[in-house]
C-alpha positions, 0 to 999 in steps of 0.5 A, a space after each residue: 843422568 848427566 852431571 846436572 843431576 849433581 846440583 842441589 835442588 829444593 822443592 817447596 810445596 803446599 802439601 806432600 803425599 809420600 806414599 808411606 800410608 799417612 795423610 798428606 803433610 802441609 808446607 813441606 820441602 824436599 831436598 834433592 842432591 845427586 839425583 836422589 832425595 837427600 832430605 824431606 822436611 817441613 819448610 819451617 824446619 829447613 834452613 835455606 842455603 844462600 849458596 848460588 848453586 842451590 836452586 829453589 822451586 816453590 810450587 805454592 799450594 801444589 801437591 808433591 807425590 812420588 812419580 807414578 808407576 804404570 805396571 802395564 804398557 805397550 809402547 809399540 802400539 798407538 792406542 787409537 783403536 787398532 788391534 794387535 793384528 793390525 799393528 803387526 803390519 807396521 815395520 819395526 821402524 814405525 813401532 820404534 817411533 810409536 815408542 818414542 812418542 808414547 814414552 814422552 807422553 807417559 813421562 810428561 803425564 807424571 809416569 816416571 817408571 813403566 813396565 812394557 808388557 810386550 812389543 815387537 822383536 827387540 824394539 823396546 830394548 832399543 827404546 829403553 837404551 835410547 832413553 838411558 842415553 838421553 837421546 829421547 825423553 821417557 820414563 824408566 822402562 822395565 821391559 819384557 821384550 816379546 812375550 813368550 807364547 805358544 805357536 799361534 798364541 796371543 801376540 805370536 807376531 811379536 817374536 817369541 813363539 815357543 812350545 814344549 819344556 825345552 822350547 820355553 826354556 830356550 825362549 826365556 834364556 834368549 830374552 834374558 840375553 837380549 835384555 829382558 828385565 822380566 818375563 811376560 808369558 801368555 798363559 791363555 789366549 787373548 784378543 789375537 785372532 784364533 788364540 782362544 782366551 777361554 783356555 789355558 795355553 801352556 801346560 803346567 810343566 811348561 809354565 813351571 819351566 818358564 818360572 824356574 828359568 826366570 827365577 834362576 836368573 833373578 827375573 820376575 814372571 808376569 802371566 797374562 791369564 784370562 782363562 780360569 784354568 790359566 789363573 790356577 796354573 799361574 798359582 801352581 807354577 809360582 808366577 809373580 803377577 797375574 795380569 787381567 785375571 778374568 775367570 773365563 770358563 771354556 764356554 766363554 762365560 766369566 764366573 768368579 771363583 772365590 777359592 782361586 781368589 783366596 789362593 791368590 790372596 794367601 800366596 800374596 801374588 800381585 794382580 794387575 786387572 787392567 780395567 780402563 782399557 775396555 772402558 776406553 774402547 767403550 767411550 770411543 764407540 759411544 762418541 761415534 754413536 753420538 755423531 751418528 757414525 756407529 755401524 750395526 756391528 759396532 752397535 753390537 760391540 758397544 753393547 757387549 763392551 758395556 757388559 764386560 766393563 761391568 763384569 770386570 769391575 765386579 771381578 776386581 771388586 771381589 778380588 779386593 774384598 778377598 784381600 788380593 794385592 791389586 796394582 795399577 797397570 793401564 794396558 795403555 797403547 792397547 786398543 783405544 787406550 792412549 798414553 798419558 792417561 794413567 789416572 783413568 786406570 786408578 779411577 777405575 780401580 776406585 770404582 771397583 772399591 778402592 779408596 783414593 789413598 789405596 788407588 794412589 798407593 797401587 800406582 806408586 808404592 805397591 807398583 814399585 814393590 811388585 816390580 822389585 823397585 821399592 828400594 829405589 822408587 815408589 815413595 818419597 824418602 831420603 835415599 831414594 831416586 828423585 822421581 817426583 810429580 807436582 800437580 795442582 789440587 790434592 789427588 789424595 782427595 780427587 784422583 783426577 787431580 793427577 791430570 793437572 800436572 805442573 812439573 815432573 822430575 826424573 832422578 832430580 831433573 825437571 822434564 816438564 
């Protein structure tokens, strides 16, 4: 951030939720200096300086909380219902422009850090650099670049097809050279045509090589895993985060495996279930039905989506009951899930069994820990970067109050 971030700022609010596990504190103030939190104190204990260089913002009865952290986004995709196969036909110039729009929408909704889980070629790295240079507004981006996938695997069109132990080692090294902050690997197929979500994609040996190369260079690994076998492979290979975690068998049925869930919990692996993305597609189809515009094939898709929404919620509920560390990552941009609605993912996690406080924590403190950023963001503490969100209402009571955004600060600079 520029020199303006060196100015001292005092933010006063009716309540503060700091993400450290306690209840909201009332009549609080946060002092920001040099883009970082210098002090957190009760307003009555704070001696307000009359120095004209000190800016005081009083948000009355609003709530201050850490900036939100979305662990799963696709900035190159529009979230309008188009599939990855369809978006592929856009050029990288359109992919970059979609990213500019997505980043601004995310930031203005209170997401100050987001992890991009896969885009075309080096487009996401260009977006990240544009935000760093303040050419365009956006959150802090943690980028994988293109996900590593088998030939013809899920998201093959993004640019990192790799096969065999030597091939995947080379892919990881290239991605890190290009600027990858973490490695995303498609350990099973997905919604890409012909990629077989019900089966593991990589062998255990290939997956171990990916993890070894990434960890050797200080990068975490996130594994897209829909098939049950791919989940088990992630655990055996030491993958740091499991994405989706659907427990799909080779026959296409989804059957929760409590033994694997217990292993996930015992190993302390993070799981990003991406619950709302399927519901978002369902809501879009329901809107079409209400307008009388639903085709016969879409009616079948709606029925299947409703069943899958319930199954995904039940699987997530069982994971939570097993003690698995579940974090918020929306998958926005994908399918019919637009940017700017991260609170919908947190609400979906509450519907799966989380308390309001647990859901908030999953999208702030826990998300920061899962991304290796807890020393910088995720809670409101002295010394951390001043990524802050001010909302009307009290999201520790009603998660939907996260959508009532009053102000967003990124490293102490007000961006909304």
